[in-house]
Each structure stands twice: as structure tokens, then as C-alpha cells.
N, C-alpha and C positions, 0 to 999 in steps of 0.2 A: 597397488600392492604388487610387489615383485614375486614371481613364483606362483601366482594363483592361476589355476586353470579355469578360465571363464566358462568353459563348457560344462563344468560341474556345479556352477552357481545357480541358485533360483533366480527368477526375474527380479524379485525384491532385492536380493543381495547384489545382483549386477547393477541395478539402478542406483543403489546406495553407494556402491563402489565408484560408479562413474560420476555421481554428484560430488563425492569427496574430492575428486581430482579436478573438478570444474571450478573456474573462477566465478564468483557471484555476479548476477546481473546488475546489482546495485553496487557501484564502487564506493567504498567507504574511504573518504579522503584522509590522508595522513594528518595527524595533529602534530604540528612541529613545536619545538621549544619545550620549555619546562612547564607544561600545562597539565593540570590534574583534571582530566575529563571524567567526571562522575555525575551521574544523574541520580538525585536523591530518590529513595524508595517511594516517598509519597507521590512524586511526579510519575514514576513508573507505574504505580498503582492506578493513578488517574488515567494514564494513557491506556492501560490494559482493561480498564472498566468499560470504556466506550469504544469497542472495536468495530471494524468494518469487515463484513464477510461476503459481500455480494448479494445480500438479501434484496429482493425487489422493492422493499419499503425503505431501504437505506438511501441516503442522498450523498453522493461522492463529494459535492461541494461543501455540504454541512460537515462532513467528516474532516475534511482538510481544515476548515475554519476552527473546529473544536481542537484539533491537534495543535494548530498554530496558537490558539489562545492559551493552551496549557504550556507550550514551549516558551511563550512570551513571559511566563511567570518566573523563569530562571535565566540567569545570565552567567555564562562561563567565560571569564576573561580570556581573550586571545583565541576564541573559537567562534567562527561565524555561524549565523543561523542556518546557512546552507549545509554546513558540516553537521550541525546538530540534527537537522531534519533528515538528512540522508541516513544517519545512524538510528534515529528514534522512530521514524515513520513505519518501518517494517514491523515493529512491535505492536502496532495498532491494527494490524491486519490478521484475519483468521480465515479458516475455511478456504473457499475458492480464491479469494483475494490473495491470501498468503501463497497458495500454490502458483498463482499467476506470477507473483514476484520471484518465487523460487525458480521458475522455469524461464525467466528472461535470459536471453543470450548473454554470455559473459561480457561485462564492461558496457552494457547497453546504456545504463544510466549513471552519469557522473556529476550531475548537478540537481539541486532541488527543483529548479524550473523544469527540467526534463522529466523528472519523476512526477511532478504535479501534472504536467501535460499528458503524460502517458496514462496516469491513473484516471484523469478526467475522460480522456478519449476512450479508455477501456470501459468505464462504468457509467458514463454519461455521454454517449456518442451523439453527434448531430441528428442521426436518424431517430433516436429516442425522443429528442426534443421536438422534432418535426411531428412525430406521431402524437405526442401529448398536445401540441397546438391543434392538430387535426381533430383530436377527440373533443377538445374544448370548442372548437369552431362548429363541429357537427352536433353538438349537444342540443337535444330537442325535448321539449316537454310533451309527453303523450297526452291525449285528450282526457283520459281518466285520472291523471295525476294532478295533485295540487302543488302549489309552490312551497307549502310548509311541510 
């Protein structure tokens, strides 16, 4: 905004202003040609019903699989799955996961493969898997516990 004195803005107003002028972290590829890119409301409803918010009980791999299974139900002629996923996946994120995507550096992600890798690395890092394997490996039955 031209003519705004940033010294008089609240922090919330300043952050909103700076986000408006910032390019998104996820680049939405241009859809070329005479393609009518519309996602039916029933699919959008399904995508929004099962969101991911960084809850410790959520599985990043399962979330990606669920989104891919919903997206596989529709076909938009002339539009690749890559383009569809880059446009649709952010709608399936809420809470901390949504904030993570919103705070990515501009132009960070421009393919579905990069998006998927970044998402998995963020929410299912190798250190988490290693810890889970350690927990399983170190599992012991105490003397006063039964197997049932």
C-alpha cells in the first residue's frame, strides 16, 4: 500500500500487509489453453472433511494417500495431476500445517513431488521414525504385567 506509515500500524496489520505483497510459497502453475478448471463442490467437501493439522496422532503418509485417492476420482482434461495437487492440497491443511505452508519462502515449491517431500520431511522426519523403531525395540514386559 502506497502512502501507509508502517510506524502507525499494529503488528497484525503490518504482517497482513507484508503477506499481501509476498508471493506464495507454493507456486500454482498456470493452466494454459481453453481449460475449465473447476473442482466440484462434492470433492471439495470431501477434501475439507479430512484435514491435516499437525496433530501427533495424524499420519502424513496416510493424509497424502487420502488426498490422492479423492483427486483420482476426478479428471480434468488438459490438466496434470501435478497441477491439481498443487492447487488442491493446501485446502486439506489446517492449524499449524496451514501456517507452515503459508510461511514458506516465496516460490519454494513448484511441483507436487517437492510439495510431498517437504510435507513428509516436516511431519514425518527420519528422527521420528528412528525414535519409533527404538521404542518398539526397547519394549519390555514388566514382571507383573500379563500379555493380555
